[in-house]
C-alpha positions as CSV (number, residue, x, y, z in Angstrom):
1,X,35.6,-43.3,71.0
2,X,37.2,-44.3,67.7
3,X,41.0,-43.9,67.3
4,X,43.1,-43.9,64.2
5,X,44.0,-47.5,64.8
6,X,40.3,-48.4,64.6
7,X,39.7,-46.9,61.2
8,X,39.9,-49.0,58.0
9,X,42.9,-48.5,55.8
10,X,42.3,-46.1,53.0
11,X,44.2,-43.9,50.6
12,X,45.8,-40.7,52.0
13,X,43.8,-37.6,51.5
14,X,44.1,-33.9,52.4
15,X,43.2,-33.4,56.0
16,X,40.3,-31.2,56.9
17,X,37.7,-31.2,59.6
18,X,34.9,-31.5,57.1
19,X,33.1,-30.6,53.9
20,X,30.8,-27.8,52.8
21,X,28.0,-29.1,50.5
22,X,26.6,-26.6,48.0
23,X,24.4,-26.9,45.0
24,X,23.7,-25.4,41.6
25,X,20.3,-24.3,42.9
26,X,17.7,-25.2,45.5
27,X,16.0,-28.5,45.3
28,X,19.0,-30.3,43.6
29,X,19.6,-32.9,46.3
30,X,22.1,-31.2,48.7
31,X,20.5,-32.8,51.8
32,X,20.6,-36.2,50.3
33,X,24.3,-35.9,49.4
34,X,25.2,-34.2,52.7
35,X,23.4,-37.0,54.6
36,X,25.1,-39.6,52.5
37,X,28.5,-38.0,53.3
38,X,27.7,-38.1,57.0
39,X,26.8,-41.8,56.7
40,X,29.8,-42.6,54.6
41,X,32.3,-41.0,57.0
42,X,30.6,-42.7,60.0
43,X,30.7,-46.0,58.2
44,X,34.5,-45.6,57.8
45,X,35.1,-45.2,61.5
46,X,34.9,-41.4,61.9
47,X,32.8,-39.6,64.4
48,X,30.8,-37.5,62.0
49,X,28.0,-34.9,62.4
50,X,26.0,-32.8,60.0
51,X,25.4,-29.1,60.2
52,X,22.7,-26.9,58.6
53,X,23.8,-23.4,59.6
54,X,20.6,-21.7,58.3
55,X,17.4,-23.6,57.6
56,X,14.4,-21.9,55.9
57,X,11.1,-23.7,56.2
58,X,9.9,-25.2,59.4
59,X,7.0,-27.3,60.6
60,X,5.8,-27.9,64.2
61,X,5.7,-31.5,65.3
62,X,3.5,-30.8,68.3
63,X,6.4,-30.1,70.6
64,X,8.9,-28.0,68.7
65,X,9.7,-26.4,65.3
66,X,11.6,-28.7,63.0
67,X,13.2,-28.7,59.6
68,X,13.3,-31.7,57.3
69,X,16.9,-31.2,56.1
70,X,18.1,-30.8,59.7
71,X,16.3,-34.0,60.8
72,X,17.8,-35.9,57.8
73,X,21.4,-34.9,58.8
74,X,20.8,-35.7,62.4
75,X,19.5,-39.2,61.5
76,X,22.9,-40.1,60.0
77,X,25.2,-38.6,62.7
78,X,27.0,-40.8,65.1
79,X,27.8,-38.0,67.5
80,X,25.3,-36.5,70.0
81,X,25.5,-32.7,70.1
82,X,23.2,-29.9,71.1
83,X,20.6,-29.2,68.3
84,X,21.4,-25.5,68.3
85,X,24.9,-26.3,67.2
86,X,23.6,-28.4,64.3
87,X,21.1,-25.7,63.2
88,X,21.8,-22.3,64.8
89,X,19.2,-20.5,62.7
90,X,15.8,-22.1,62.0
91,X,13.5,-19.8,60.0
92,X,9.8,-20.4,59.5
93,X,9.3,-19.4,55.9
94,X,10.7,-21.5,53.1
95,X,12.4,-18.7,51.2
96,X,15.9,-17.1,50.8
97,X,17.5,-16.9,54.3
98,X,18.0,-13.2,54.4
99,X,14.3,-12.6,53.5
100,X,13.0,-15.1,56.0
101,X,15.3,-13.7,58.7
102,X,14.2,-10.1,58.0
103,X,10.6,-11.2,58.4
104,X,11.3,-12.6,61.9
105,X,13.6,-9.7,62.9
106,X,16.6,-12.1,63.1
107,X,20.2,-11.2,62.2
108,X,22.3,-14.1,60.8
109,X,25.7,-13.6,62.3
110,X,28.7,-15.4,60.6
111,X,30.7,-15.3,63.8
112,X,27.9,-17.2,65.6
113,X,27.8,-19.8,62.8
114,X,31.6,-20.2,62.9
115,X,31.4,-20.6,66.7
116,X,28.8,-23.4,66.4
117,X,30.8,-25.1,63.7
118,X,33.9,-24.9,66.0
119,X,31.9,-26.7,68.8
120,X,30.9,-29.4,66.3
121,X,34.5,-29.8,65.0
122,X,35.8,-30.1,68.6
123,X,33.2,-32.8,69.4
124,X,33.8,-34.9,66.2
125,X,36.3,-36.0,63.6
126,X,34.3,-34.6,60.7
127,X,31.5,-32.0,60.1
128,X,29.5,-32.1,56.9
129,X,28.0,-28.6,56.4
130,X,25.0,-28.2,54.1
131,X,24.3,-24.7,52.7
132,X,21.0,-23.2,51.8
133,X,20.3,-23.0,48.1
134,X,23.4,-22.2,46.0
135,X,26.8,-20.7,46.8
136,X,25.8,-17.1,46.4
137,X,22.6,-17.1,48.4
138,X,22.5,-14.0,50.6
139,X,22.6,-14.5,54.4
140,X,22.2,-10.8,55.3
141,X,22.6,-7.4,53.7
142,X,26.4,-7.8,53.3
143,X,27.2,-11.6,53.3
144,X,26.5,-14.5,51.0
145,X,27.0,-18.2,51.6
146,X,30.4,-18.1,50.0
147,X,31.5,-15.7,52.8
148,X,30.5,-18.4,55.3
149,X,32.4,-21.1,53.4
150,X,35.5,-18.9,53.4
151,X,35.1,-18.2,57.1
152,X,34.9,-21.9,57.9
153,X,37.8,-22.8,55.6
154,X,36.2,-26.0,54.2
155,X,36.6,-27.7,50.8
156,X,33.4,-27.7,48.7
157,X,31.4,-30.5,47.2
158,X,29.1,-29.3,44.5
159,X,25.8,-31.1,43.9
160,X,24.7,-30.6,40.3
161,X,21.0,-31.1,39.7
162,X,21.1,-32.7,36.3
163,X,18.5,-30.9,34.2
164,X,18.5,-28.5,31.3
165,X,20.6,-25.5,32.2
166,X,22.7,-27.3,34.8
167,X,26.0,-27.0,32.8
168,X,25.8,-23.2,32.9
169,X,24.9,-23.2,36.6
170,X,27.7,-25.6,37.5
171,X,30.4,-23.7,35.5
172,X,29.3,-20.4,37.1
173,X,29.4,-22.0,40.5
174,X,32.9,-23.3,39.8
175,X,34.0,-19.8,38.8
176,X,32.6,-18.4,42.1
177,X,34.3,-21.1,44.1
178,X,37.7,-20.3,42.4
179,X,37.2,-16.6,42.8
180,X,37.1,-17.0,46.6
181,X,40.1,-19.3,46.6
182,X,38.1,-22.2,47.9
183,X,39.1,-25.8,47.1
184,X,36.5,-27.8,45.1
185,X,36.8,-31.3,46.4
186,X,34.5,-32.8,43.8
187,X,31.0,-32.9,42.4
188,X,28.0,-35.1,42.4
189,X,25.6,-35.6,39.5
190,X,22.1,-36.0,40.8
191,X,19.6,-37.0,38.1
192,X,16.6,-35.0,39.2
193,X,14.8,-34.9,35.8
194,X,13.8,-38.4,34.6
195,X,12.7,-37.0,31.3
196,X,16.1,-35.6,30.3
197,X,17.2,-37.5,27.2
198,X,20.8,-36.1,27.1
199,X,21.8,-37.1,30.6
200,X,25.0,-39.0,29.6
201,X,26.2,-36.2,27.3
202,X,25.5,-33.6,30.0
203,X,27.6,-35.6,32.6
204,X,30.4,-36.0,30.0
205,X,30.4,-32.3,29.3
206,X,30.7,-31.5,33.0
207,X,33.4,-34.0,33.5
208,X,35.4,-32.3,30.8
209,X,34.8,-28.8,32.2
210,X,34.7,-29.1,36.0
211,X,38.2,-29.1,37.5
212,X,37.4,-31.7,40.2
213,X,36.5,-35.4,40.2
214,X,33.0,-36.7,39.7
215,X,32.4,-38.3,43.2
216,X,29.2,-40.1,42.3
217,X,26.2,-40.2,40.0
218,X,22.8,-40.6,41.6
219,X,20.1,-42.0,39.3
220,X,16.5,-40.8,39.4
221,X,15.0,-42.7,42.3
222,X,12.3,-41.1,44.4
223,X,12.8,-41.7,48.1
224,X,16.5,-42.7,47.8
225,X,18.0,-43.2,51.2
226,X,21.2,-41.7,52.5
227,X,22.6,-45.2,52.7
228,X,21.8,-45.9,49.1
229,X,23.3,-42.6,48.0
230,X,26.4,-43.2,50.1
231,X,26.9,-46.5,48.3
232,X,27.1,-44.6,45.0
233,X,29.8,-42.2,46.2
234,X,33.5,-42.7,45.5
235,X,35.9,-43.1,48.3
236,X,37.5,-39.9,47.1
237,X,34.6,-38.2,48.9
238,X,36.2,-39.2,52.2
239,X,38.1,-36.6,54.3
240,X,41.2,-38.0,56.1
241,X,41.3,-36.3,59.5
242,X,43.7,-38.8,61.0
243,X,46.7,-37.1,62.5
């Protein structure tokens, strides 16, 4: 087990037990960034695990139902934990969680998600939690993802899918984060549209308007690995849990 003495020296940062990764939309690279954050923290001597509280969209590998995002997070973790803590709710249809859950007669309970997160936090130094879709995606008839983030009390990393319309989506998400009193740790620019001609200007506009540091810029690269993405993230993305 790693101790504080085993960890490389690095600048002091606010102490938390983890990070919540959200995005400006679905399909913007949250899983890549979350997996990269797990890898980055593990590489800096922390026992780190990923969590996907609710995963919509499953396939059967011949033995069990699986989700690609969950598998990606598990591949980077350096802590062995029960899979049902990592992914408490696995829903078959790839759609909004509250819709998929209703189809299966499942109720997504925030207290259960918080309990699973608590188990992960107790078993590790750092938990990287990846949301489903954007910050305001519904989980049930009364709660959205922002309610879960507030319940877990984690700082947020925002993944911005760099394409036309992303500035508006990013600024609206920032407003929603601030309205809940949640800390925005930083944001990642993920260049998901290789045909976008104004990419630099868009990044500059967001740097001037988002009240948090740019933690990294991921170029268009199909099949980018978590390790490659981690190499492009700033050390400001690290959470200091040493106490």
